Steps between C-alpha positions, in 0.01 A plus 500: 500500500538768759384436854234766485358364175487149640324609816247695296428199274456260791284741694279574202439126463378463858124489552253655255529783250382746756753691711613287792393625841787642700419313813733353758424153363597609156839635598555191717456290182747718315745460783454121488568499125815703542629297795435180309680623187819602684643147514860563402738797508846497353758762615601801288197565282168373638316204352168362620341179380130501521220245495136600537315193372467372859273797576232388253276383783509844668490726193361493152792544259551521127708188473626577146680802632645296784615225265674748277673672788604169660749430226689821578535400866661817625471878530779759492434745778653834400510808717142547623386823654281457808419864527133520602459822304604338177227238459221383732342253252484127505838456324669713762337309788607167341859615458510621859372161624751318285780715633403401858479129403846512341658617827335216693618238245866606502601298808337181372650546152844552642477167678397329178795649316748389768406143417290522184500133416455312827133571532440757228289278277272409788456858628490708183248446225702479177345488151585209269667730247731627781625164616794499252629827646494380858629153418799659328552725794494201730736312276742798495528469880574127490793352693598330172723730301410332167132564569569865586688553177232328299236724657691811405542376144127427470412842636735677256360307199134588589364774279125445517424609856291795596672807632393428859657153489842645416451745787413215745831337415679832531378556853494145633828357364818488706828673404652186339201469271503872419867488406445185299225668303720803439763263353253319282496635143127464432375644831225755479589830669169487686663250732690793651351762724607860476775586742378641834449881509819681582512742792404852404801728464540849369596523138850627573568277805609181317859617467517597863358158597773338290772706663371401846503135397859530380603684817350220712725231348820408688807649336762260651632174354384600155656463161689822446314577173162461670622734772604752240175495308283506813679810625479657151126431483449652843696815413345548152151361577530296185223249454667328207828443676324369805290264292804365324709415802289383791552124507585428863345529846181341367351459846539869576350598167195281565459611859512866405228478233741464209282258306214753490733791429666318211154415363410869512822584307425222252156652429637856484758401243275302269637703212860426592572128444860533624388618843236229513757232414730621773215476749425146379867423546468598863187289554678208335791537745255514794329185369828309556404510871223242552384649831398813302286312250171546694560876528570529128183307414283699747628831358365408155823455307395159364200656326720773350760246381233267354405785269859592427574141402258537206675816373642481146803690626758228562688690773186573705378140470838359594533713811148386608592140421804524732288630788232230462762224459664609826157493669403160355636250742256236379670435165824699511789383722751750351533863599568768244721764650547857382593505132401142420194477268327191366395573144342157454290344642352796683175323586435164665525232235452124453784503251800327660808721508805302391780753472599859570627767264663806663555839343784718633536854350814705473616860556212751510258215429185387678293187553247598232637766262821307416293219351251703296458471128716715284305817409532508127302770324249249371452342841427838661232569238342154494513384863150415616520399865266210446732337242802401705640284220560819300617730781586446865664709771653187655563202272586251774153543652302488178690312231711265707219414746274401212767294323621327819208499749675243725767754597507733800642826362667738749645842431732670749550870565791669675637855507793584269658821376757610242627778727514579865310820422216282382512259794177490698683501830829697554612235755442220251824347364381153419725263309404211278594269788270683741205501256548133400475384863193718559322368185603141570338521843180646358479244220557209740210633712289492186577129458756538222702176492201274582443451124718496190614854416596700191654844561454784249708814548586826331825698531620523863215266600709217346786583732266479794372156382856374479586633843174355651575156361858515631379603843235228502765243412682586828197469729349156578157651563506639144609177330158447341541829307813360335372149448176620341658766270456369146603795285576870467430755233730806489377806310812715436668422828853656529677192623837663426405857584360800319631831367222671687697570817809635323305695245282672755803614700691617195228732379412607856138451407408271792764656726506236778400156367317290757663194648300275264639681194853494633474121542431477125847635412694276267794485735290426810664213702162416655342460156781275377474276803121482466543390138761236571317351800164491327638340188642221710164453683295507179714232336497285811117520535442484125283817487347560160586854386376736227661839437357787299699819425415835336680624190366858499609790727277648773438864583590573864320828566514746210878527474649152494457228242659182627528133414431391856587129474726401214479149356825386661375602845170313460677174421477293823717225356221239493166483322385659178580870433244672280557859373178693442467830309355703790644728769569419860155599624303310238698176515237364748201663330364302206317695233217249483413152608638330190826698513821305513599627849179364657474176302865405571449576870185286503678220321785500759256487793299216349814294409670562831192403705368236265543201739366699794190621314421149380496348852 
């Protein structure tokens, strides 16, 4: 019910059927009603609880109307015009008096909200049907962590409340509770207020604001690639490049209004998911800094991510899940750095997580697209989004998570290229050794090694896994990674090199192969040493191993048809070696859930982790 309508109903019920006299006494009574009703204000939108039964002795009221309105217990106050020329009737006078009363109540309400539970129940009249809301709010602020978590769970599982009750929680809860609700699968989106209004800017000024933000960031002691792209963005005024590469100087970004500016860009590019994902990537990096959490919450990003978490687009939901996990210090000890994505569980869960499965892609791969289902003609035609057993864009998140719910499933993303012309940064000459150390550091920050682990890799990703495990074996602080590694699956990994490097040079198609491709050469000394050292480690630690290899050639561009990893190169020397009639790209993309590739992978995971999953 609108404010005006409520005032009209109440005022029509006062006195007799004749028009009320507009005396000073009459308006004094109206003022008393309004002052009495303004018992609680919650910041953001305005809520007023009201109780008029106590005025029965002074006024004759239609109690049926009052009883009906009591159960609603609040009024939304929208923008109200107080222009005298607009309306001089009783409704206008009532609204004017209510507006005055609201201003007087603000100070008192603020005091209540600072300590809403010390004396709240003795100073604020609360209806019986509202007690559950306020008791849960009180419980969510408990000193007992278990009680706080239970309160958030109970809130998220409540689906019978009135709209205003969700809004009370939205405005009265603390940041920990808000983040917890955003990470609860069943939470109603009414728990989340709309982000604060953004500053008004001219339509064409967003790019200029972004350039100013970039220019304000220190340019010294930076990674050379970040320096390169920052300067390129400034010279070209490229929003997309800027959005991709800003991941440092978080304090400066926040201090210069970057959170609001990025939110504006996010809204402007609602039809461009790639730009939105890059912006979420930046917010996820900023969320690694705990002292920025309050700023991120205040700027409204939690509300935006709560909605994104419910997206049926796996990439969007996974980026949002990373942000919220980095914000959630109540239940998450790990930190998920740039390129590390939890595919399962993305929400808070009571399911105990007993082991980790890690997915590492190869050349030109990515954290999500490498592990999609193979797009057969029938799958493309018959792929309803709601039926993930028939088609999925990321089988580890949908199929594996359902078949093994006690696993934490992580997918890693890193930049690779076939050619220096395709490299994202001209200064970037990163070897397998460099990348393995970088990824190992990130995975350890995510808690990898604290539980039993199975590694799953494709192509060059398998070489990275081998190098990471060798590096971990040399560092005492990484010993848990080695001790908890149970098994490894290699999808067409060139343990003994690939023809790709030589072939690309011979035909001059790729001109200058990148360092990663050169390291895949069959006569590479580094590759031979990696193979010999890892084989010794794997035998010593009794790693369980499963190798798949393609038997069909792969098109590289439109000119080259190449058998990327021959059978002899995929043979690690231990573990089963299984040839599959697919090409190099599809070796890790099962056609369907009951396909041999997926079922054999699932069998290996279950058998390798059998003892750990039973405990």
